N, C-alpha and C positions, 0 to 999 in steps of 0.2 A: 818474654816475647815468644819463646819456643812452645809454650802451652796454649798460645792464642788459637791456632787452628783446631786443636782438640776441644777447647772450651766452646768455640763457635759450633762445632759439630754436635757436642753434647747438649747445648742449649736448643739447637734446632730439633734434635730428637725428642727432648722433653716437651717442647712446644707442640710438635705434631702429634705426639702421643696423647697429650692432654686434650687437644682439640678433637681428636677422634673419639676419645672416651666420653666427651660431653655431648656428642651429636645424638639426637633423638629422632626417631621416626614419628612424624606427625600425620601425614596422609600419603596415600600412594601417589606416585608420580604420574601414573597413567590414568586419565579420566575414565577409561573403560573399566578399570578395576573398581573405581568408586561406584559406577553405575551398576556393575554386576553385584557388588556387595549390597547396595540399596535394594535391588530387585530381590536378592536372596533373602534379605531381612524381611521384606514384605511377604514373600512366600512362606517363610518360616512362621511369621506371626499369623498367617492365614491357615496354617496347619499342613502345608505341602512341604514336608520335610525332605523328601527325595528330590523335589525340584529345587529346593534351596541348596541342598548339598551339591547338585550339579552346577548351579550358578557359582557357588563358592569355589568349587574345583576349577572352573573356568577362570575365575579371578586369580587363583593360585598359579595356573599355567601362565598367565600374563605377567604376574609379578611375584615370583616365589620368595622374595625377601620381606614381604609385608607381613608384619606380626598380626595385624588386624584380621587378615584373611584366615590365619590359623585359629584365632579366637572364635571367629564366626563359624568355622568348620567344627570346632570343638563344641560350641553351643548346639549346633544342628545334630551332631552325633549323640550328644547327651539327650536331646529331646527325642531322638529315634530309639533310645534305650540301649545305646552302645557306649557305656562309660569307658571301656578300655580304649577304643578309638579316640574318644574325647580327650582322655588323659594324654595320649600321644600328641594330639594337635596342640593342646595347651602347653605341653613341654617344648614343642617346637617354637611356640610363641615366646616362651620364657627364655629359650636360648638366644633369641633375637633381642629381647627386651627383658632383662631379669627382674625388674621392679614393676612390671605391668600389673596393676591391681586386678584388672579383669581376668588376666590369665591365671594369676595366683588363686583367685576366688573360684574360677571355673574348674581348675584342676582339683581344688579342695572339694568342690561339690561333686565332681565325678568320682573322686576317691571315696567320698561318703556314700554315693550311690552304689559303689562296688563293694563296700563293706570295710574299707581301710580307714576306720574312724580315727585311729591314732595319727596316721599321716595327714588326714584332713585337719586335725587339731593343730598339727605343726604348721600347716598353711594358714590357719586362723591366727596363730601367734605371730607369724611373719606379717600378715596383713595388719594386725593391730599395731605392730611396731612401725609400719609404714604410714598408716593413715588414721590411726586411733580407733576407738570402739564405735564411733558414730557414723562411719561412712557406709554407704549402701552395700559395698562388697562384703564387709564384715557381717552385716545383718543377713545377707543372703546365705553366706557360708554357715553362719550360726544356725539358721533355720534348717539347712540341709543336714547338718550334723545332728540336730535334734530329731529330725525325721527318721534318720537311720538309713540302712541299706535298702535298696529296692528288692522286692521279692524275686527270688530266683525262678527262672523258667526251666522246667524240666524238659529235656530233649526226648524225642520219641524213642531213641536208641537205648536210653537208660531204663525204660520200663519194659519188662518182658512179660507178655501175657502167659498165664498158665493154660496149657492145652487141656481142654476138657472133652473127653470122649463120651458120647451118648449112644445108647443102643436104640435101634429102631423097633 
């Protein structure tokens, strides 16, 4: 009888912890976030990357806990040629939902774009373990790894012209 209160408290702790661990984010609670994400996706598919990023950042300001917004931002930054920023956003999404297939695939594709092929292959192995070899995310990441890193852009500061003096 004297262990009864401790047993009740322990069982309540286990029940609450288990229910929180099983909770999954399905959709943003705010309908404005859904509208901004849809508008941003349509702009991104039309080629307006900067406009899409602006809409996604607005959605992020409304609901900073929604993993889908981070995935959309990562996709937009990848299409803008900024794989480092994309990796950051995909990792934020993974911190909110560690088994999100789109975030794992997006991070792997951005890593492949940046040249970190071994890390991208690690993401590919994780994806294959979660959804098998036939899911779309695995196929997209496999093609990104096969394509290899994006060509590096040389900054103007790194190229120094040789001064040439000519006589008149």
